[in-house]
C-alpha positions as CSV (number, residue, x, y, z in Angstrom):
1,M,0.0,0.0,0.0
2,V,2.8,2.4,0.9
3,Q,4.6,1.8,-2.4
4,N,1.4,2.3,-4.4
5,Y,0.6,5.5,-2.5
6,F,4.0,7.1,-3.3
7,S,3.8,5.8,-6.9
8,A,0.5,7.6,-7.4
9,V,1.8,10.8,-5.8
10,A,4.9,10.8,-8.0
11,A,2.8,10.2,-11.2
12,A,0.5,13.1,-10.3
13,A,3.4,15.3,-9.5
14,V,5.2,14.6,-12.8
15,L,2.1,15.4,-14.8
16,L,1.7,18.7,-13.0
17,L,5.3,19.6,-13.3
18,C,5.2,19.0,-17.1
19,S,2.2,21.3,-17.4
20,N,3.9,24.0,-15.3
21,A,7.5,23.6,-16.5
22,A,8.2,27.3,-17.2
23,A,6.4,28.7,-14.1
24,Q,8.2,29.9,-11.1
25,S,5.2,29.4,-8.8
26,A,3.0,26.4,-8.1
27,S,0.2,25.2,-5.8
28,S,-0.8,21.8,-4.4
29,L,-3.9,20.4,-2.6
30,F,-4.9,16.7,-2.3
31,W,-6.5,14.2,0.0
32,R,-3.8,11.7,1.2
33,A,-6.2,8.8,0.6
34,D,-6.1,9.1,-3.2
35,S,-3.2,11.6,-3.9
36,V,-5.2,13.3,-6.7
37,Q,-4.5,17.0,-7.0
38,V,-7.7,19.1,-6.7
39,K,-8.5,22.8,-6.7
40,E,-10.8,22.8,-3.7
41,I,-11.7,20.8,-0.6
42,V,-15.0,21.6,1.2
43,S,-15.4,19.9,4.6
44,D,-18.1,20.0,7.3
45,K,-15.4,18.6,9.5
46,A,-13.3,21.7,10.2
47,V,-10.1,19.9,11.1
48,Q,-8.7,17.7,8.4
49,Y,-5.0,18.3,9.3
50,N,-4.0,14.6,9.2
51,F,-6.0,13.7,6.0
52,V,-5.1,16.4,3.6
53,G,-1.7,16.3,1.8
54,H,1.0,18.4,3.5
55,H,-1.7,19.2,6.1
56,G,-3.4,21.8,4.0
57,P,-3.3,23.9,0.8
58,A,0.3,24.8,-0.2
59,V,1.8,27.3,-2.6
60,E,5.4,27.9,-3.8
61,N,7.6,30.6,-5.2
62,S,11.2,30.4,-6.3
63,H,12.7,30.4,-2.8
64,C,10.2,28.7,-0.5
65,A,6.9,26.9,-0.2
66,L,4.2,28.0,2.3
67,R,1.3,25.9,3.6
68,L,-1.8,26.8,5.5
69,Y,-2.9,24.3,8.1
70,F,-6.4,22.7,7.7
71,N,-7.2,23.2,11.4
72,D,-8.0,25.9,13.9
73,S,-4.5,27.4,14.2
74,G,-4.6,29.8,11.3
75,A,-0.9,29.1,10.9
76,I,1.4,29.4,7.9
77,D,4.4,27.1,7.8
78,V,7.6,27.3,5.7
79,Y,9.5,24.9,3.5
80,S,13.0,26.3,2.8
81,K,15.0,25.6,-0.4
82,S,17.9,26.8,-2.4
83,G,16.0,28.8,-5.1
84,K,17.4,26.6,-7.9
85,Q,14.4,24.5,-8.6
86,M,10.7,24.2,-8.1
87,E,10.0,21.5,-5.5
88,L,6.4,21.5,-4.1
89,L,4.9,19.3,-6.8
90,K,8.0,17.1,-7.1
91,Y,8.5,16.3,-3.4
92,L,5.1,17.2,-1.9
93,W,6.8,18.9,1.0
94,Y,8.6,15.8,2.2
95,P,11.8,14.9,0.3
96,T,13.8,12.1,1.6
97,E,17.3,12.5,3.2
98,K,18.7,11.1,0.0
99,Q,16.9,13.6,-2.2
100,Q,18.1,16.4,0.0
101,Q,21.7,15.3,-0.3
102,E,21.8,14.1,-3.9
103,E,19.1,16.4,-5.6
104,G,19.5,19.5,-3.5
105,A,16.0,19.3,-2.2
106,G,15.0,21.7,0.6
107,C,13.3,20.8,3.8
108,D,10.6,21.6,6.3
109,E,12.8,23.1,9.0
110,Y,10.5,25.9,10.3
111,L,8.7,25.1,13.5
112,V,5.3,26.9,14.0
113,G,4.5,25.4,17.3
114,R,1.3,26.9,18.9
115,T,1.7,30.2,17.0
116,V,0.4,31.5,13.7
117,G,3.9,31.0,12.2
118,L,5.0,33.3,9.4
119,G,2.1,35.7,8.8
120,G,-0.7,33.4,9.7
121,I,-3.9,34.8,11.1
122,A,-6.0,34.7,14.3
123,L,-8.4,37.2,15.8
124,W,-8.1,39.5,18.8
125,D,-11.0,40.3,21.1
126,G,-9.3,43.2,22.9
127,E,-7.7,41.1,25.6
128,K,-6.6,37.8,24.1
129,E,-6.1,35.8,20.9
130,V,-9.0,34.0,19.3
131,K,-8.2,31.0,17.2
132,L,-10.1,30.3,14.0
133,V,-12.3,27.5,15.4
134,A,-14.7,26.8,12.6
135,T,-18.1,25.7,13.8
136,K,-19.6,25.5,10.3
137,G,-16.8,23.8,8.4
138,R,-13.8,24.8,6.4
139,T,-12.8,25.2,2.8
140,A,-9.3,25.0,1.2
141,R,-8.5,26.2,-2.3
142,V,-5.5,26.6,-4.6
143,G,-5.1,27.9,-8.1
144,Q,-3.3,30.1,-10.6
145,T,-3.5,33.9,-11.1
146,K,-2.1,36.1,-13.8
147,G,1.6,35.8,-13.1
148,G,1.4,33.6,-10.0
149,S,-0.4,31.1,-7.8
150,Y,-2.4,31.1,-4.6
151,A,-3.5,29.0,-1.6
152,E,-6.5,29.8,0.6
153,I,-8.2,28.5,3.7
154,I,-11.6,29.7,4.9
155,A,-13.1,29.1,8.4
156,Y,-16.9,29.4,8.7
157,G,-18.7,30.3,11.8
158,V,-15.9,31.4,14.1
159,E,-17.2,32.6,17.4
160,Y,-16.0,36.1,18.0
161,M,-17.2,38.6,20.5
162,G,-20.8,37.3,20.6
163,D,-21.0,36.9,16.8
164,L,-20.1,34.4,14.2
165,V,-17.6,35.4,11.5
166,D,-16.2,33.8,8.4
167,V,-12.5,34.4,7.9
168,S,-10.4,33.7,4.8
169,I,-6.6,33.5,4.8
170,R,-5.0,33.7,1.4
171,V,-1.4,33.5,0.3
172,D,-0.5,34.8,-3.2
173,V,3.0,34.3,-4.7
174,S,4.4,35.6,-8.0
175,D,6.3,33.9,-10.8
176,K,8.9,36.7,-10.6
177,S,9.4,37.4,-6.9
178,R,10.3,35.7,-3.6
179,V,7.9,37.9,-1.7
180,A,4.4,36.5,-0.8
181,T,1.3,38.5,0.1
182,V,-1.0,37.3,2.9
183,S,-4.6,38.6,2.8
184,A,-7.1,38.1,5.5
185,R,-10.8,38.9,5.1
186,E,-14.1,38.6,7.0
187,L,-16.2,37.5,4.1
188,N,-19.4,39.3,5.2
189,G,-17.6,42.7,5.6
190,K,-17.8,42.6,9.4
191,K,-15.0,44.6,11.1
192,V,-12.8,42.6,13.4
193,Q,-9.3,42.8,14.8
194,F,-6.8,40.5,13.1
195,L,-3.7,39.1,14.9
196,T,-0.7,38.2,12.9
197,G,3.1,38.4,13.1
198,V,6.3,36.3,12.9
199,N,7.2,33.6,15.4
200,F,10.7,32.8,16.6
201,Q,12.5,30.1,18.6
202,K,14.8,30.3,21.6
203,G,18.2,31.7,20.5
204,E,17.0,33.3,17.3
205,E,17.9,36.9,16.6
206,V,14.9,39.2,16.4
207,I,14.6,42.8,15.0
208,Y,11.5,44.9,14.3
209,G,10.4,48.4,13.5
210,K,7.4,50.4,12.5
211,K,7.0,48.6,9.2
212,Y,8.8,45.3,9.4
213,I,9.7,42.2,11.5
214,A,12.7,40.0,10.9
215,V,14.0,36.9,12.7
216,W,17.0,34.7,12.0
217,G,18.3,31.5,13.5
218,V,17.9,27.7,13.9
219,H,14.6,26.1,14.6
220,P,14.5,22.9,16.8
221,A,15.1,19.7,14.8
222,D,11.7,18.4,13.6
223,V,11.8,17.0,10.1
224,S,15.4,17.7,9.4
225,A,18.1,15.8,11.3
226,S,20.5,18.8,11.0
227,P,18.5,22.0,10.7
228,S,20.2,25.1,9.2
229,P,19.6,28.8,10.0
230,L,16.5,30.3,8.5
231,G,15.2,33.8,8.0
232,A,11.5,34.9,8.3
233,G,10.2,38.4,7.8
234,M,7.2,40.6,7.3
235,W,6.4,44.0,6.0
236,F,3.2,45.7,7.1
237,K,1.5,49.1,6.9
238,P,1.7,50.8,10.4
239,S,-1.5,52.8,9.7
240,K,-3.5,49.5,9.6
241,F,-2.2,48.2,13.0
242,E,-2.6,49.5,16.5
243,S,0.2,47.6,18.3
244,V,3.5,45.8,17.7
245,E,4.7,43.6,20.6
246,K,7.4,41.1,21.2
247,T,6.0,38.2,23.3
248,G,7.8,35.0,24.4
249,D,7.5,33.3,20.9
250,M,6.3,36.0,18.4
251,V,6.6,39.5,17.3
252,R,2.9,40.1,17.3
253,I,0.9,42.8,15.5
254,I,-2.8,43.5,16.1
255,S,-4.8,45.3,13.5
256,K,-7.2,48.2,13.9
257,K,-10.8,47.1,13.4
258,A,-11.2,46.2,9.7
259,S,-12.9,43.7,7.4
260,S,-9.6,42.9,5.7
261,I,-5.8,43.3,6.0
262,S,-2.8,42.3,4.1
263,T,0.9,41.9,4.8
264,R,4.0,40.8,2.8
265,I,6.1,37.9,4.0
266,V,9.5,36.4,2.9
267,A,11.6,33.4,4.0
268,A,15.3,32.9,3.5
269,S,17.8,30.2,4.3
270,T,21.5,29.3,4.3
271,K,20.6,26.8,1.5
272,E,20.4,29.7,-1.0
273,E,22.9,32.2,-2.3
274,E,20.9,35.5,-2.3
275,L,20.0,35.9,1.4
276,D,22.1,33.2,3.0
277,T,23.3,35.1,6.1
278,R,21.7,37.0,8.9
279,D,23.4,40.3,7.8
280,K,22.1,40.0,4.3
281,F,18.6,39.1,5.4
282,F,18.3,41.8,8.0
283,E,19.6,44.4,5.5
284,Y,17.0,43.2,3.0
285,M,14.2,43.5,5.5
286,R,15.2,46.9,6.7
C-alpha cells in the first residue's frame, strides 16, 4: 500500500510539473487517501489536518513553499529551499534525506508550534487571541492567477465577541518574486481585529520596527536531522495596525478594526545564495 501511494503521488506530480515547467510558482492540494490533485476541498469537518496532503493547501515561489494548516490554528508554515528548482509538486513537502543530499531538495525546518507561524492569522478580542475555530466547516482552495499562484483556507462560523464570522486567509505568490502576500478577510464585511506576526524560537535573533519584522536562527530539529539557520520576515503598513509587541515566541501585530488586512512575507535560508546570512537578510528586511 505504501509503495502504491507514493507511486501515485509521483505520477500526479510529474504530470503537473510538465504542465507548469516554465512557471516559477505552483500550488498543491490533495487528499492523502487518493493523492489526486484538486482545486478545492470543502469539509463540514473543520479539522482535516491529518487527512489532507501536507496538512493543508500549499503554494510555492522560487525560494520557499508555504502551507496553511487545515485546522483551527490559522498558521502558515515554511519549507525552505535553495531557489534553484521548483519543489512543491516534485516532493510534496517531504523529500527524503537522500533527495536532500543528492538532488539539492529543501526541507521543512521551520517550527510553527502553537503560534500562527509566518504571517498566519488569528483574531483579537481586545484582551486575548481568538483562534479560527470553525463551527460551520472549512474550505481549502488553490489555483493560478495572472503571473502567480495562490492558496486559501476559509473558516466558517468562528465565534468572535458574541457573533459568528467567516474568515479567509489567502497566500499569493508571484512567478517573478520571492515575496508573498498574505490577505485576511471577514467574508461578510464585518469589522474585526486581526492578529498576525512572525514567530521565533529560543536563541533566534529578532529585530523589528514600525514597518517590518525579521528573525534569523535555527529552529529545533523536527523533520530535518541537522537544521540550518533560517530567516523569516514581514512588512506591514503601520497605519493599519494599532500595536507591535514582542512576546515569548512571536513579534505580534494587532490590526485596527477592519474587514480585511494584508501583509507581505518572505523566507530565507543558508541553503540559498541570495539571502544566506543573517546580515544579508536583516539588511534586505530593513
